Structure formats: structure tokens, C-alpha cells
C-alpha positions as CSV (number, residue, x, y, z in Angstrom):
1,M,6.5,43.1,-55.1
2,Q,8.7,44.2,-57.3
3,F,12.2,43.8,-56.3
4,P,15.2,46.2,-58.4
5,S,17.3,43.2,-57.8
6,K,17.7,39.3,-57.4
7,L,20.0,39.9,-54.2
8,I,17.5,41.5,-52.7
9,E,14.4,39.9,-53.6
10,D,16.5,36.8,-52.2
11,A,17.7,38.3,-48.9
12,V,14.2,39.8,-48.1
13,H,12.7,35.6,-48.6
14,A,15.2,34.9,-46.5
15,F,14.5,37.3,-43.7
16,A,10.5,36.4,-44.6
17,T,10.9,32.7,-43.6
18,L,11.3,34.0,-40.1
19,P,8.6,34.0,-37.1
20,G,6.5,36.9,-37.3
21,I,8.0,38.6,-39.4
22,G,6.7,39.5,-43.4
23,K,7.9,40.5,-46.4
24,K,7.3,44.3,-45.6
25,T,9.2,43.8,-42.6
26,A,12.0,41.5,-44.2
27,L,12.4,44.7,-46.5
28,R,13.0,46.7,-43.6
29,L,15.9,44.6,-42.1
30,V,17.5,44.1,-46.2
31,M,17.5,47.9,-46.6
32,H,18.6,48.5,-43.1
33,L,21.6,46.4,-43.3
34,L,22.5,47.7,-46.7
35,Q,22.3,51.2,-44.8
36,Q,24.8,49.5,-42.4
37,E,29.4,49.4,-43.1
38,P,29.9,46.2,-44.7
39,K,31.9,44.8,-41.3
40,S,28.6,45.4,-39.5
41,T,26.7,43.0,-41.4
42,E,29.6,40.5,-41.5
43,L,29.8,40.4,-37.6
44,L,25.8,39.7,-37.9
45,S,26.2,36.9,-40.3
46,E,29.2,35.4,-38.4
47,A,27.8,35.4,-35.1
48,I,24.6,33.6,-36.9
49,L,26.8,31.0,-38.5
50,K,28.6,30.4,-35.4
51,M,25.7,29.9,-33.3
52,R,24.3,27.8,-35.7
53,K,27.5,25.6,-35.6
54,D,28.3,25.7,-32.3
55,I,25.5,25.1,-30.1
56,Q,25.0,22.5,-27.8
57,F,22.2,21.0,-26.1
58,C,23.0,20.3,-22.0
59,S,24.1,16.6,-21.6
60,T,22.1,16.4,-18.3
61,C,18.8,19.0,-19.0
62,H,18.7,19.6,-22.5
63,N,19.0,23.3,-22.0
64,V,20.7,24.6,-24.5
65,S,24.3,25.0,-23.9
66,D,27.7,26.2,-25.2
67,D,29.6,23.7,-23.1
68,P,28.7,20.2,-22.7
69,V,27.2,20.7,-19.6
70,C,24.9,24.1,-19.2
71,S,25.7,26.9,-16.6
72,I,23.1,26.2,-14.8
73,C,23.8,22.1,-14.4
74,S,27.3,22.9,-13.3
75,S,26.6,25.5,-10.7
76,P,27.1,25.2,-7.6
77,A,25.0,27.5,-6.0
78,R,21.8,25.8,-7.6
79,D,19.4,23.5,-5.5
80,R,20.0,20.2,-6.9
81,Q,17.4,18.9,-5.0
82,V,14.4,20.6,-6.7
83,V,14.4,20.1,-11.1
84,C,11.4,22.1,-12.9
85,V,10.2,20.1,-15.8
86,V,9.3,22.5,-18.5
87,E,8.7,22.5,-22.5
88,N,11.5,24.1,-24.1
89,F,14.7,26.1,-23.4
90,R,12.6,29.3,-23.6
91,D,10.4,28.5,-20.3
92,I,13.9,28.1,-18.7
93,L,14.5,32.0,-19.9
94,A,11.3,33.3,-18.5
95,I,11.5,31.5,-15.5
96,E,15.0,32.4,-14.9
97,N,14.0,36.1,-15.4
98,T,11.9,36.5,-12.2
99,R,15.0,35.9,-10.1
100,H,12.8,33.5,-7.4
101,Y,13.8,29.9,-8.9
102,N,17.4,28.5,-7.7
103,G,17.1,25.1,-8.7
104,L,17.5,23.1,-11.6
105,Y,15.7,22.3,-14.8
106,H,14.7,19.5,-17.2
107,V,13.7,20.4,-20.6
108,L,11.2,17.5,-22.7
109,E,11.2,19.3,-26.1
110,G,7.5,19.2,-26.4
111,L,4.1,18.0,-24.4
112,I,2.9,14.5,-25.1
113,S,0.0,15.3,-28.2
114,P,-1.7,12.5,-29.4
115,M,-3.6,15.0,-32.2
116,D,0.0,15.6,-33.6
117,G,1.1,11.8,-33.0
118,I,3.8,13.0,-30.3
119,G,4.0,10.3,-27.7
120,P,6.0,10.2,-24.5
121,E,8.9,8.3,-26.6
122,Q,9.1,11.0,-28.4
123,L,9.7,13.4,-25.1
124,N,13.1,13.4,-23.4
125,I,11.1,11.5,-20.4
126,Q,13.4,8.7,-20.2
127,S,16.7,11.2,-19.1
128,L,14.5,12.5,-16.6
129,L,13.9,8.8,-15.3
130,E,17.9,8.5,-15.4
131,R,18.1,11.5,-13.6
132,M,15.5,10.3,-10.9
133,D,17.6,7.0,-10.3
134,Q,20.4,9.2,-9.2
135,G,18.0,9.4,-5.9
136,E,19.2,13.0,-5.2
137,I,16.1,15.2,-6.1
138,Q,13.3,15.5,-3.8
139,E,11.1,18.1,-5.6
140,L,9.3,18.2,-9.4
141,I,7.9,21.2,-10.3
142,M,5.5,21.1,-13.2
143,A,5.9,24.3,-15.3
144,L,4.2,23.0,-18.4
145,N,1.8,25.4,-20.6
146,P,-1.8,25.2,-18.6
147,T,-3.3,23.8,-21.7
148,I,-4.8,20.4,-22.6
149,D,-1.3,18.8,-23.8
150,G,0.8,20.4,-20.9
151,D,-2.1,19.0,-18.6
152,T,-1.5,15.5,-20.4
153,T,2.2,15.6,-19.9
154,I,1.4,15.9,-16.4
155,F,-0.8,13.8,-15.9
156,Y,1.1,11.2,-17.3
157,L,4.5,12.2,-15.9
158,S,3.1,11.9,-12.8
159,K,2.1,8.4,-13.1
160,I,5.3,7.2,-14.4
161,L,7.1,9.4,-11.4
162,S,4.9,8.1,-8.6
163,K,7.6,5.2,-7.7
164,Y,10.3,7.2,-6.5
165,G,7.8,8.7,-4.3
166,V,8.9,12.4,-4.1
167,K,7.3,15.7,-4.1
168,I,5.2,16.7,-7.7
169,T,3.9,20.0,-7.5
170,S,2.7,22.2,-10.3
171,I,3.0,26.3,-10.4
172,A,-0.1,28.1,-9.4
173,R,-3.2,28.5,-12.2
174,G,-2.5,32.3,-11.7
175,I,-1.2,31.7,-15.3
176,A,-4.9,31.7,-17.9
177,F,-5.5,28.4,-18.8
178,G,-4.5,28.3,-23.1
179,G,-1.5,31.0,-22.1
180,E,2.2,29.8,-23.2
181,L,4.8,30.5,-20.1
182,E,7.0,33.1,-22.2
183,Y,4.5,35.3,-22.6
184,V,3.3,35.7,-19.1
185,D,4.7,38.9,-17.2
186,E,7.6,38.0,-14.6
187,I,5.7,38.7,-11.5
188,T,2.7,36.3,-12.2
189,L,5.3,33.6,-13.4
190,A,7.0,34.1,-10.0
191,R,4.3,34.4,-7.9
192,S,3.2,30.7,-9.8
193,I,6.2,29.5,-9.0
194,Q,6.2,30.2,-5.3
195,A,2.6,29.5,-4.9
196,R,2.7,26.1,-6.5
197,L,0.6,23.0,-5.0
198,P,0.9,19.6,-4.8
199,Y,-0.1,17.8,-8.0
200,E,-2.7,15.3,-6.5
201,S,-4.5,18.5,-5.1
202,Y,-4.5,19.9,-8.5
203,L,-6.0,17.0,-10.2
204,N,-8.9,17.3,-7.1
205,K,-9.9,20.6,-8.3
């Protein structure tokens, strides 16, 4: 692809590094920005820079946050006895959009994947155990992607968490095996949360 300007070429290459954006789409975005008032581009740039510079991760659940503790963990309206364990913050967005869950969350920031060299020590498991030690949590919902890595992670967590004697459930398998939560429609995900099963019964199926 030939560019009339090195500046445009550099901008296109920058946009093309984003997931799901090829060079043609990147060029359309760049051309769109060129047609806008300079102030609009400045506001976009400032918003992105501020987000990247000031974003934090909740010290309790590891969700993205504007403050040291996220709005979910700090809300007095949330059920603090139930914690939903998810792979990443995108899964929190998916579950929150169902409006059928009012507990807290814990973000692992990944899944156990021996093939990829990812072990338990690389996930936010120790902080989950520290939360369990406080004795307030009564139920853990394993809302991990229905994949081999997701099932491996749930199995590992169920073993190390068994000493706490809390209820461990898994979201119902209305979600196809191999799917990802962030792409599941809200109704299916909501029903999966509501119809969650004890993890032991899920293991025996």
C-alpha cells in the first residue's frame, strides 16, 4: 500500500497494531480523523493517554478501576458473601450487562495453561486465598470460559479451596464448550449465572 505521506503511513501502521484492525480499516480511521476538527483528534488522544496513564487495578479484586478500590468492591449494595471468579475484566463487563448478579468478583488475569507455560503462580490466586481467609465469603462462582484451560483452572481452584468449606459453583453450560464469555449473549449468560450448579455435580457429569 502506497501512502502520499509518511505521517499518514505511520498513523496507519499505529492503528493496524490494534486487534481486529487491518491496514484498510486503519486507513479509513486515519482519513476520518483528518476530516475532523483538530480539537476532536486532540480530545481523542488525550482520553487515550489519560486512560493508559491513570488506569489502576483494584487492590481487592484486580478489576480495572479509576481508584485503588473499584466501584464494585466499594459498593455497600453488593452481596459480599458471593464472589464470581473470572478470567479477565472483560468477563466482568459481560456479566454486569446481564443485570442478574449482585455479588463481588475476583479477576485471575489468565487461566492455567501448561501448554503455554502458565501455572497457578502466575495468576491472582494468592490474593483470592487471602480474601477467603477473612471468612466473609460463602460462595464462589467459577465463571471461567468453558475450555480445557478453564476446566483445568476450576479443578485446581476447587482443590485448594476445599479446606474453606464454602459453596463452589460453576455457571451452567448453556454456553457452548470452547466459547468465550464476552461473546455470549446477555440472556444466555444471565441464565447460566442463575442456573449455576455445585462444582462437584458438574465434575461427575
